[in-house]
VOKELUM-844486 format. One record per residue (C-alpha): residue in one letter; x, y, z; residue number from 1. Coordinates in Angstrom, 3 decimals. Layout:
<atoms>
atom resn = A	xx = X	yy = Y	zz = Z	resi = NUM;
...
</atoms>
This chain:
<atoms>
atom resn = M	xx = 0.000	yy = 0.000	zz = 0.000	resi = 1;
atom resn = P	xx = 1.515	yy = 3.363	zz = -0.949	resi = 2;
atom resn = S	xx = 2.272	yy = 5.709	zz = 1.928	resi = 3;
atom resn = A	xx = 0.412	yy = 8.947	zz = 2.053	resi = 4;
atom resn = S	xx = 2.989	yy = 11.670	zz = 1.915	resi = 5;
atom resn = R	xx = 2.007	yy = 15.161	zz = 2.922	resi = 6;
atom resn = R	xx = 2.764	yy = 17.946	zz = 0.536	resi = 7;
atom resn = P	xx = 2.690	yy = 21.570	zz = 1.524	resi = 8;
atom resn = F	xx = -0.433	yy = 23.418	zz = 0.416	resi = 9;
atom resn = R	xx = 0.141	yy = 25.336	zz = -2.791	resi = 10;
atom resn = P	xx = -2.794	yy = 27.093	zz = -4.331	resi = 11;
atom resn = R	xx = -3.304	yy = 26.202	zz = -7.930	resi = 12;
atom resn = D	xx = -5.001	yy = 29.444	zz = -8.756	resi = 13;
atom resn = P	xx = -3.135	yy = 32.647	zz = -7.759	resi = 14;
atom resn = L	xx = -6.398	yy = 34.623	zz = -7.894	resi = 15;
atom resn = S	xx = -8.000	yy = 32.304	zz = -5.280	resi = 16;
atom resn = F	xx = -4.962	yy = 32.700	zz = -3.074	resi = 17;
atom resn = L	xx = -5.153	yy = 36.487	zz = -3.353	resi = 18;
atom resn = L	xx = -8.888	yy = 36.512	zz = -2.578	resi = 19;
atom resn = V	xx = -8.481	yy = 34.339	zz = 0.533	resi = 20;
atom resn = S	xx = -5.576	yy = 36.485	zz = 1.743	resi = 21;
atom resn = V	xx = -7.565	yy = 39.704	zz = 1.343	resi = 22;
atom resn = L	xx = -10.584	yy = 38.223	zz = 3.165	resi = 23;
atom resn = L	xx = -8.422	yy = 37.047	zz = 6.083	resi = 24;
atom resn = A	xx = -6.761	yy = 40.452	zz = 6.366	resi = 25;
atom resn = A	xx = -10.127	yy = 42.229	zz = 6.238	resi = 26;
atom resn = T	xx = -11.686	yy = 40.104	zz = 8.984	resi = 27;
atom resn = A	xx = -8.641	yy = 40.555	zz = 11.214	resi = 28;
atom resn = A	xx = -9.037	yy = 44.314	zz = 10.894	resi = 29;
atom resn = C	xx = -12.711	yy = 44.178	zz = 11.956	resi = 30;
atom resn = E	xx = -12.085	yy = 43.881	zz = 15.708	resi = 31;
atom resn = P	xx = -14.453	yy = 46.312	zz = 17.424	resi = 32;
atom resn = E	xx = -13.019	yy = 49.252	zz = 19.298	resi = 33;
atom resn = P	xx = -14.016	yy = 49.665	zz = 22.951	resi = 34;
atom resn = L	xx = -17.011	yy = 51.924	zz = 23.537	resi = 35;
atom resn = D	xx = -16.430	yy = 55.270	zz = 25.157	resi = 36;
atom resn = D	xx = -18.783	yy = 56.596	zz = 27.861	resi = 37;
atom resn = A	xx = -20.959	yy = 58.516	zz = 25.387	resi = 38;
atom resn = E	xx = -21.592	yy = 55.358	zz = 23.330	resi = 39;
atom resn = R	xx = -22.783	yy = 53.324	zz = 26.339	resi = 40;
atom resn = D	xx = -26.091	yy = 55.202	zz = 26.764	resi = 41;
atom resn = G	xx = -25.322	yy = 55.897	zz = 30.407	resi = 42;
atom resn = W	xx = -24.701	yy = 52.268	zz = 31.338	resi = 43;
atom resn = L	xx = -21.427	yy = 51.618	zz = 33.156	resi = 44;
atom resn = T	xx = -19.939	yy = 55.046	zz = 32.699	resi = 45;
atom resn = G	xx = -17.477	yy = 56.839	zz = 34.870	resi = 46;
atom resn = P	xx = -14.474	yy = 55.607	zz = 36.824	resi = 47;
atom resn = E	xx = -13.872	yy = 51.874	zz = 37.181	resi = 48;
atom resn = E	xx = -14.887	yy = 51.746	zz = 40.860	resi = 49;
atom resn = E	xx = -18.257	yy = 53.370	zz = 40.069	resi = 50;
atom resn = R	xx = -18.828	yy = 50.859	zz = 37.261	resi = 51;
atom resn = H	xx = -18.109	yy = 47.981	zz = 39.652	resi = 52;
atom resn = M	xx = -20.575	yy = 49.402	zz = 42.191	resi = 53;
atom resn = A	xx = -23.240	yy = 49.680	zz = 39.474	resi = 54;
atom resn = I	xx = -22.750	yy = 46.032	zz = 38.540	resi = 55;
atom resn = E	xx = -22.920	yy = 45.024	zz = 42.195	resi = 56;
atom resn = R	xx = -26.233	yy = 46.889	zz = 42.617	resi = 57;
atom resn = Q	xx = -27.646	yy = 45.030	zz = 39.605	resi = 58;
atom resn = F	xx = -26.970	yy = 41.670	zz = 41.292	resi = 59;
atom resn = G	xx = -29.050	yy = 42.766	zz = 44.275	resi = 60;
atom resn = G	xx = -26.912	yy = 41.255	zz = 47.010	resi = 61;
atom resn = F	xx = -28.504	yy = 38.048	zz = 48.217	resi = 62;
atom resn = S	xx = -32.059	yy = 38.993	zz = 47.247	resi = 63;
atom resn = A	xx = -31.512	yy = 37.941	zz = 43.619	resi = 64;
atom resn = T	xx = -30.238	yy = 34.591	zz = 44.884	resi = 65;
atom resn = M	xx = -33.321	yy = 34.131	zz = 47.043	resi = 66;
atom resn = W	xx = -35.602	yy = 35.001	zz = 44.144	resi = 67;
atom resn = E	xx = -34.007	yy = 32.285	zz = 41.999	resi = 68;
atom resn = V	xx = -33.938	yy = 29.738	zz = 44.830	resi = 69;
atom resn = G	xx = -37.617	yy = 30.428	zz = 45.603	resi = 70;
atom resn = Y	xx = -38.613	yy = 29.850	zz = 41.998	resi = 71;
atom resn = R	xx = -36.553	yy = 26.656	zz = 41.763	resi = 72;
atom resn = Y	xx = -37.876	yy = 25.477	zz = 45.163	resi = 73;
atom resn = N	xx = -41.386	yy = 25.684	zz = 43.713	resi = 74;
atom resn = V	xx = -40.458	yy = 23.803	zz = 40.532	resi = 75;
atom resn = L	xx = -38.565	yy = 21.224	zz = 42.622	resi = 76;
atom resn = Y	xx = -41.636	yy = 20.550	zz = 44.766	resi = 77;
atom resn = W	xx = -43.916	yy = 19.993	zz = 41.794	resi = 78;
atom resn = A	xx = -41.297	yy = 17.885	zz = 40.027	resi = 79;
atom resn = G	xx = -41.299	yy = 15.580	zz = 43.062	resi = 80;
atom resn = E	xx = -45.096	yy = 15.507	zz = 43.140	resi = 81;
atom resn = D	xx = -45.114	yy = 14.606	zz = 39.436	resi = 82;
atom resn = R	xx = -42.337	yy = 12.009	zz = 39.900	resi = 83;
atom resn = N	xx = -40.328	yy = 13.952	zz = 37.337	resi = 84;
atom resn = W	xx = -37.059	yy = 12.931	zz = 38.961	resi = 85;
atom resn = E	xx = -34.795	yy = 14.338	zz = 36.259	resi = 86;
atom resn = L	xx = -36.372	yy = 17.773	zz = 36.619	resi = 87;
atom resn = A	xx = -36.122	yy = 17.529	zz = 40.408	resi = 88;
atom resn = A	xx = -32.413	yy = 16.648	zz = 40.179	resi = 89;
atom resn = Y	xx = -31.853	yy = 19.560	zz = 37.803	resi = 90;
atom resn = Q	xx = -33.558	yy = 22.004	zz = 40.178	resi = 91;
atom resn = I	xx = -31.422	yy = 20.804	zz = 43.110	resi = 92;
atom resn = E	xx = -28.300	yy = 21.365	zz = 41.011	resi = 93;
atom resn = K	xx = -29.467	yy = 24.878	zz = 40.105	resi = 94;
atom resn = I	xx = -30.405	yy = 25.729	zz = 43.699	resi = 95;
atom resn = R	xx = -26.931	yy = 24.675	zz = 44.821	resi = 96;
atom resn = S	xx = -25.329	yy = 26.773	zz = 42.076	resi = 97;
atom resn = A	xx = -27.467	yy = 29.835	zz = 42.852	resi = 98;
atom resn = M	xx = -26.579	yy = 29.630	zz = 46.544	resi = 99;
atom resn = E	xx = -22.867	yy = 29.258	zz = 45.814	resi = 100;
atom resn = N	xx = -22.979	yy = 32.275	zz = 43.510	resi = 101;
atom resn = G	xx = -24.796	yy = 34.212	zz = 46.225	resi = 102;
atom resn = F	xx = -22.130	yy = 33.288	zz = 48.789	resi = 103;
atom resn = E	xx = -19.508	yy = 34.601	zz = 46.408	resi = 104;
atom resn = R	xx = -21.246	yy = 37.993	zz = 46.436	resi = 105;
atom resn = R	xx = -22.224	yy = 37.889	zz = 50.125	resi = 106;
atom resn = P	xx = -19.887	yy = 35.537	zz = 52.042	resi = 107;
atom resn = A	xx = -21.379	yy = 36.560	zz = 55.400	resi = 108;
atom resn = R	xx = -24.586	yy = 34.670	zz = 54.470	resi = 109;
atom resn = E	xx = -22.854	yy = 31.306	zz = 54.079	resi = 110;
atom resn = P	xx = -22.640	yy = 30.199	zz = 57.761	resi = 111;
atom resn = S	xx = -26.418	yy = 30.526	zz = 58.232	resi = 112;
atom resn = A	xx = -27.021	yy = 28.270	zz = 55.231	resi = 113;
atom resn = A	xx = -24.514	yy = 25.560	zz = 56.201	resi = 114;
atom resn = S	xx = -27.185	yy = 23.084	zz = 57.339	resi = 115;
atom resn = F	xx = -29.211	yy = 23.715	zz = 54.184	resi = 116;
atom resn = M	xx = -26.206	yy = 23.195	zz = 51.889	resi = 117;
atom resn = E	xx = -24.488	yy = 20.360	zz = 53.760	resi = 118;
atom resn = T	xx = -27.434	yy = 18.351	zz = 55.102	resi = 119;
atom resn = S	xx = -30.923	yy = 19.243	zz = 53.868	resi = 120;
atom resn = L	xx = -30.190	yy = 19.670	zz = 50.163	resi = 121;
atom resn = P	xx = -27.977	yy = 16.540	zz = 49.852	resi = 122;
atom resn = S	xx = -30.559	yy = 14.532	zz = 51.791	resi = 123;
atom resn = L	xx = -33.325	yy = 15.597	zz = 49.406	resi = 124;
atom resn = E	xx = -31.005	yy = 14.876	zz = 46.489	resi = 125;
atom resn = S	xx = -30.640	yy = 11.319	zz = 47.769	resi = 126;
atom resn = A	xx = -34.437	yy = 10.876	zz = 47.856	resi = 127;
atom resn = V	xx = -34.611	yy = 12.103	zz = 44.260	resi = 128;
atom resn = R	xx = -31.899	yy = 9.638	zz = 43.179	resi = 129;
atom resn = E	xx = -33.856	yy = 6.843	zz = 44.884	resi = 130;
atom resn = R	xx = -37.061	yy = 8.013	zz = 43.155	resi = 131;
atom resn = D	xx = -38.907	yy = 7.582	zz = 46.418	resi = 132;
atom resn = P	xx = -41.996	yy = 9.830	zz = 46.661	resi = 133;
atom resn = V	xx = -42.536	yy = 9.242	zz = 50.402	resi = 134;
atom resn = L	xx = -38.907	yy = 9.994	zz = 51.209	resi = 135;
atom resn = F	xx = -39.059	yy = 13.009	zz = 48.885	resi = 136;
atom resn = E	xx = -42.031	yy = 14.453	zz = 50.792	resi = 137;
atom resn = D	xx = -40.314	yy = 13.933	zz = 54.150	resi = 138;
atom resn = R	xx = -37.030	yy = 15.454	zz = 53.030	resi = 139;
atom resn = F	xx = -38.716	yy = 18.321	zz = 51.219	resi = 140;
atom resn = L	xx = -40.342	yy = 19.246	zz = 54.530	resi = 141;
atom resn = A	xx = -36.885	yy = 19.087	zz = 56.197	resi = 142;
atom resn = L	xx = -35.526	yy = 21.358	zz = 53.454	resi = 143;
atom resn = T	xx = -38.351	yy = 23.831	zz = 54.065	resi = 144;
atom resn = L	xx = -37.623	yy = 23.887	zz = 57.805	resi = 145;
atom resn = S	xx = -33.943	yy = 24.443	zz = 56.999	resi = 146;
atom resn = C	xx = -34.885	yy = 27.444	zz = 54.832	resi = 147;
atom resn = N	xx = -36.850	yy = 28.937	zz = 57.694	resi = 148;
atom resn = R	xx = -34.032	yy = 28.354	zz = 60.215	resi = 149;
atom resn = C	xx = -31.628	yy = 30.156	zz = 57.882	resi = 150;
atom resn = H	xx = -34.046	yy = 33.051	zz = 57.447	resi = 151;
atom resn = A	xx = -34.437	yy = 33.323	zz = 61.244	resi = 152;
atom resn = D	xx = -30.647	yy = 33.245	zz = 61.709	resi = 153;
atom resn = E	xx = -30.351	yy = 36.122	zz = 59.239	resi = 154;
atom resn = G	xx = -32.975	yy = 38.178	zz = 61.110	resi = 155;
atom resn = M	xx = -35.539	yy = 37.581	zz = 58.388	resi = 156;
atom resn = G	xx = -37.902	yy = 35.179	zz = 60.143	resi = 157;
atom resn = Y	xx = -40.787	yy = 37.052	zz = 58.535	resi = 158;
atom resn = A	xx = -39.741	yy = 35.475	zz = 55.194	resi = 159;
atom resn = R	xx = -41.383	yy = 32.158	zz = 56.107	resi = 160;
atom resn = V	xx = -41.195	yy = 29.469	zz = 53.429	resi = 161;
atom resn = T	xx = -44.176	yy = 27.146	zz = 52.983	resi = 162;
atom resn = R	xx = -44.931	yy = 24.213	zz = 50.740	resi = 163;
atom resn = P	xx = -46.075	yy = 25.526	zz = 47.348	resi = 164;
atom resn = D	xx = -49.808	yy = 25.423	zz = 46.631	resi = 165;
atom resn = H	xx = -49.542	yy = 26.410	zz = 42.947	resi = 166;
atom resn = R	xx = -47.054	yy = 25.952	zz = 40.139	resi = 167;
atom resn = A	xx = -44.672	yy = 28.786	zz = 39.314	resi = 168;
atom resn = A	xx = -43.836	yy = 27.251	zz = 35.925	resi = 169;
atom resn = P	xx = -45.850	yy = 25.395	zz = 33.288	resi = 170;
atom resn = L	xx = -43.898	yy = 22.176	zz = 33.844	resi = 171;
atom resn = G	xx = -45.453	yy = 18.813	zz = 34.544	resi = 172;
atom resn = P	xx = -44.869	yy = 15.088	zz = 34.569	resi = 173;
atom resn = P	xx = -42.104	yy = 13.553	zz = 32.459	resi = 174;
atom resn = A	xx = -42.849	yy = 13.322	zz = 28.743	resi = 175;
atom resn = D	xx = -42.831	yy = 9.519	zz = 28.830	resi = 176;
atom resn = D	xx = -45.775	yy = 9.461	zz = 31.259	resi = 177;
atom resn = P	xx = -48.172	yy = 12.411	zz = 30.852	resi = 178;
atom resn = A	xx = -50.448	yy = 10.931	zz = 33.525	resi = 179;
atom resn = G	xx = -47.975	yy = 11.574	zz = 36.335	resi = 180;
atom resn = G	xx = -44.644	yy = 9.825	zz = 36.200	resi = 181;
atom resn = D	xx = -44.115	yy = 6.711	zz = 38.300	resi = 182;
atom resn = R	xx = -47.529	yy = 6.904	zz = 40.030	resi = 183;
</atoms>
């Protein structure tokens, strides 16, 4: 069998080579220039420290984290009720991620949530992996109590979490069983 030897690329048509070279040079020159303050429409203008403070305000401290966790808590509950275990696992993953991102912005909040992150959430995750609806219900209640303990520790006991009574998202049972999952 003949060996395949590699030859250097040599364009057969000088005009093609010229066209490709011009196109490559033109696209390399198209890198956008940074916007100046007037071009930003008032968003993130001024000295760097002021821009950083504006970004920080947009994140909303820990309140944006709690908004996301509350939404995902609701979807997680209904996923368990529907026996949509994949959706429940996904929501647990996203709750964990949202909390970790929140701790990055507000590290002082982390100690109050230690039980939630290290015990309640992993325990519920285990029930989801086992696809056990009774265990899910029990551990979801423990998660809810953990939320309320954390809120009390942060001086926000008035933000009492309860089991959802309506769906926050139009999500239901898994597609393979429209009647309700494993029920």
